N, C-alpha and C positions, 0 to 999 in steps of 0.2 A: 261340248257346247256351253256348259255353265262356265267353264274356264274362259272361253272367249268373251262371254258377256261380262265376267268380272274384270277382264283386261280392259274392255272398252270403258267401263265405269271408272276404273283406276286411272286411266289416261286423262279422263275429264277432271277427276279430283286433283291430279298433279298439275294440270293447267291452272286450276283455281289456286292451288298453293303457290304457284310461280307468279301469277298475274293478279290475283284477287278477283278475277272475273268468274262468276258462277257459270258453269257450262253444262248444258243438257241438250245435245244436238240430235236432230233427226230431220227428215224431210217435212216440210210444212207448207200450207197455204200462207200467203202474206197479204196485207191489206193495201198494197200499192204495186204498180207494175214492177216486175213481170208476173206477180201474183202467185208464184210458186218457187220454192227454194229447196235445194238440198244442202242442209247444214251438215257437214261431214267431220268425222274424226281425221280422215286422211283421204285426199283425192288429188289426182293429177300430180302426184309427187309432193304435195303440199299439205302439211298438217293443218287442220281446222279450216279447210277451204269451204267457202260458201259459194255455190254455183247454181246456175239456172239449169233447166232441163236441156238447154242447148250447150251446156258445158261452159258458159261464160261466167267469170267471177263477179260476185255481188257481195263483197264483204260487209258493206254498210247495212245489210239486212240480216246478218247473222244474229240468231236469237236463242233464248232459253225456251225450250219447247215445253208447253204445259203437259202434253201427253207423255213425253219422255220423263219428265220429273215425277209424275204420278207413277209411271211404270217402275222407275228405279227405286222409289220409296217402298213400294209394296213387294218388289222382288227382293230387296235387301232392307228389311224393316229396322235392323239394328245398325245400319251403316250411317255414321254421322253426316257424311257428305250428302248422301241421298236424302236425308232429312232436311238438310240445309236448302237444297234446290227445290224440294217439295214446298217448303215454307215460303219460298219466293213467289210461287204461282198458285197456291191452293185457293186463294180468294180472288183469282183473276176471272171474275164472272161479268157478263154483260149486265149493265144496270137495268136493261129492259127484261131481264129474267128469261133470256132465250139461249142460255148455254155458256160454256167456258170459252174465253178467248184462246187463240192458238199459242200465245206466249208473250215474252218480253224481248224487245230488241236490246242487244248488248250495248250498242254505242249510245243510245239515248235513254235506256231504261224505261221507255214508254211501251205500253201494251201493243202487241200485234193484234189488232182488233178483229182479225178474220175469224168468223164463226163457221165451223164446219162439222159435218157428221163424223168425220174421221177423228177429230180431237174428242168430241163428246161421246162417240161410240166406244172409243178405246178406254176412256175413263170408266164407263159402265162395265166394260169387260174386266178391267183391272180390279174394280171393286167386287165383281163377281168372283174373280180368282181369289181375292182375300177371303170372302165369305165361305168359299169352298174349303178353307183351311190351307190356302197357298198350294193347292193341287192344280196341275196343268189342266187347262180346258180341254186339251186333246192329249191323252196319255199314250204311252208306247203301245199299250194293248189295242188301241184304236187302229193302229197301223197295220194290223194283220190283213192279209188280202181279203177283200170283200167283193161281192157282186151285187148288182142291182137287177132285180127281177121286174121286167116290164109289167106294169099294171094294165088292166083293161082300159081301153080308150073311153073316157068319160069326162064330164065337166069336173073342174076342181071341186073336191069335196073332202071333208075331214070327218073322222069318227069321233067318238066321245071317250076313247081310252084315257086312262089316267096317266099323269106325267110320271116319268121314271127319272127325273132329275135327282141327283144325289142330295141328301139332306145337308143343309148348310151347317157347317161345324163352327164357324166363327161369325155370328151375326154382326152386321154392321153397327158401329157406334152411332149415336144420334148425329154427330157431325158428319160421319161418312154417309149416312142416309141422306143428309142434306146435299152432299156432293152428288150422289146418284140422282136425286130429284132435279138438281140444277142441270146436270148433263142431259137428262131426258127431255128437258124443256126445249132443247134444240130441235128434236124430232117432232115434238108437238107443234112448234112454231113454224116448221118448214114443210109440213105434209101437204101434198097436192091432192087434187080431186081424184087422180088416178091411183092414189095410195103410195106413190113414189115420193122420195125425199131429195131435194136439191143437195148436191155435194157440199155446197157452201151457201150461206144465206143471201149473198149479194149476186148470185149467178144462177141463171136458169139452165141447169144441166146436171147430168149424173153419169157415173161410170159404174161398171160392174164392181169395182172396188168399193164404191160408195154404197151399192146395194148390199155388199157383204157387211159393211159397217152397220147398216140399218138392221139387217137380220141378227147380227151379233148383239146389237143394242136391245132389240126386242126380247131376245132370249134372256139377257141379263136383267132387264127391267122387270120382266114378268117373274123370274125366279126370286129376285130381290123384293118382290111385291111393291114395286114402284108404280106399276099399272095394274088394272084389274084384269081378271080372266076374260071378261067380255070385251074390253078394249083390245087385248092381245089377240083374241080369236078374230075379231073383225078386221084388224090390221093385217094379219097373216092371210086370211081369205082374199082380201082385196089385193094384196101384194102379189100373191101367187097367180091370181087371175090375170093381172096386168103383165107380169113377167112373161107369161105364155103368149102374149100378144106382141112382144117386142120384135121388130124386123131383124132378121139374122143376116150377118155378112155372108154373102154367097150362099144363103140358105143353110148355113152350117153353124156359125158361132155368133154370140152376141157382139155387136159393134163396141168400139172403145167408148163411145159417148152417145147419150140420147137426150132429147128434149123431154122433160118429165110430163109435159102436157100433151103434145102431139105424138109422142113415142117415136119420132123420126130420128135417124142418126144425125149427130152434130159433131163437129170437131171440138177441141178443147177450148176454143174461143166462143163456142155456142153457135157457130155458123152452120147452116144446113148443109149436109153432105149426102145428096140423093144416092150416090154410088156406094155409100158406106165408108167406114173409117178403119177397117181392119179389126184386129183383135189383140188383146193383151193376155198372155199366159199368166202373168202375175195377178192381174185383176180377176181373171177366172179362178185362180187359186184362192184368192181371198173370199170370193163368193161361195165356192164349193166348200171351203172350210166352215164358213158360217152356216151354210145349209145343212151340212152333215151334223154339226153341233145341235142345230135346232131339231132335226128329225130324231136324233138319238135321245135327246132330252124330252121331247114331246112326240112320242111315236104315233099319235093320232094324225100327224101331218106327214108321215113317212111316204105314203103312196103319192101324195101330191108333190112332195119334194122329188121323189124318184122320177115322176113324170116330166118335171122340168128338165132334169139332167138328161133323160133319154130323148128329149126333143133335139138335142144338139149333136153334131158330128165332131169327133175329135181327131180325125185323120191328119189334119194339118197342124194341130197344136201339140200332139204327142207323137214323136218320131224317134226311133232308135234309142228309146229309153231316156229321152231328154224332152225338154219343153221348148216350144217355138212360138214367137209372137209374129203378127203380121201388120205391116204398115202400108198405107196407100200413098203413092207418090204420083206426080204428074210430069211427063216428059215434055220436051220442047214443042211437040206437036199437039199437046193437050190430051194425050192418051193417059188414062188412069191405070197405073201399074201397081200390083201387089208384090211386096217384097217380104219374104219370110226370114226371120233372124232368130238365132238361138237366144234363150233367156239366160243370161250369164251374170246378172247383177247380184253381187254378194248379199245374202239375206233374203232378197226377193225370190231368187230362184229356189232356195232351200224351203222357204215358207210355202211357195206354190207347189213344189214337189210333194211336200208332206200332205197338202190338201188333196192332190190328185191321187196319192196313195190311199187315202181314206176311201176313195171310190173304186179301188181295185186296179188302178193304172200302175204299170211298171215304169218308173221314172228314176231309177237308182243312180243314173249318171249325174243328176243334179240334186239328189237328196242330201239330207244332213249327214255330215261326216266327210272323211277323206282328208287330204293334205291341203293346207292353206298357206299361201305366201303371206309374209308378215312385214310390217314396216315399223321403224322405231319412232314412237310418238311420245314426247315428254319422258324419254329415257326408258320407255316401256314398249314391248312388242305387242302389236295388235294385228289381227288378221285383216288383209286387204283384198285378197282374191284367191281363187283356187289355184 
């Protein structure tokens, strides 16, 4: 896996060497229609394709991603190219002090001013990774088969057990602490009365992926002492209480999107969907990963975390040792239909599988490892699919 990551970084460095264009690509929110982009190393047979979630090309919005640049810099701290892309975005903060912008557009070199929990939550996680001594937030030992024991039915409650988070071995520098504080400001500025956080600052809506971003950001911010124990405890209590009130699709799984105020299902455009919006295995994986990290670092929340997971049914998301997502479509007569599709997107499926494994699910058909097809990008082979 480390070899694959190194190949992806090297391909981006080679593009920079050939064109002079700094390159740090990933999926991102953007500040203009269609509002979301997949900046890719390789897609649809085309290197450096920039596409919508409907697979339409939008090369004019290809951008240098802030979160990607932070990630490469701290994964490869001695890499000169990783340092170069990091320097391009490290000060890309909102003048209103409500977080880091998503990136820089390649064609105009102007900021992509979208402010999101994903960008800022990942920056906090990356800085937490650095402070842990560059140790993975989820290690191989965590992937041993586990089980969740149902707690007694009771209101959400937490005990006062002490934290078991590992001691930080590389305290943040003064500048890095300022990065962490700046990233946390997104969550402070976008908190709702329900305890939920909008996925992006200009849009009233959230996903399970966004909830995972927030949980991971909370864990990092508390461990890095960016927020107080009292603030952390209050936010966790309120968040857990609200999550248990979310309407479930088919009474089984969280919907793809919610209104953070009414808690009702909405589509990705924020439109009410009374019949629900289906579920995303990748989003569930992001949430489960963050929830597991929180409860193992702060065991006083373990019972409440387990109770959330045990509220849901996984019969339709975990099948034949693989992961499946559900989408809702409408036929010509107006009937609402649910279609179940395997989660096969490279990277997303492996990440989600690892998260499900943390909770004891057998999903080895989509887990990390196995054989990958490769494509030649910048004279270098990078993985593109299983």
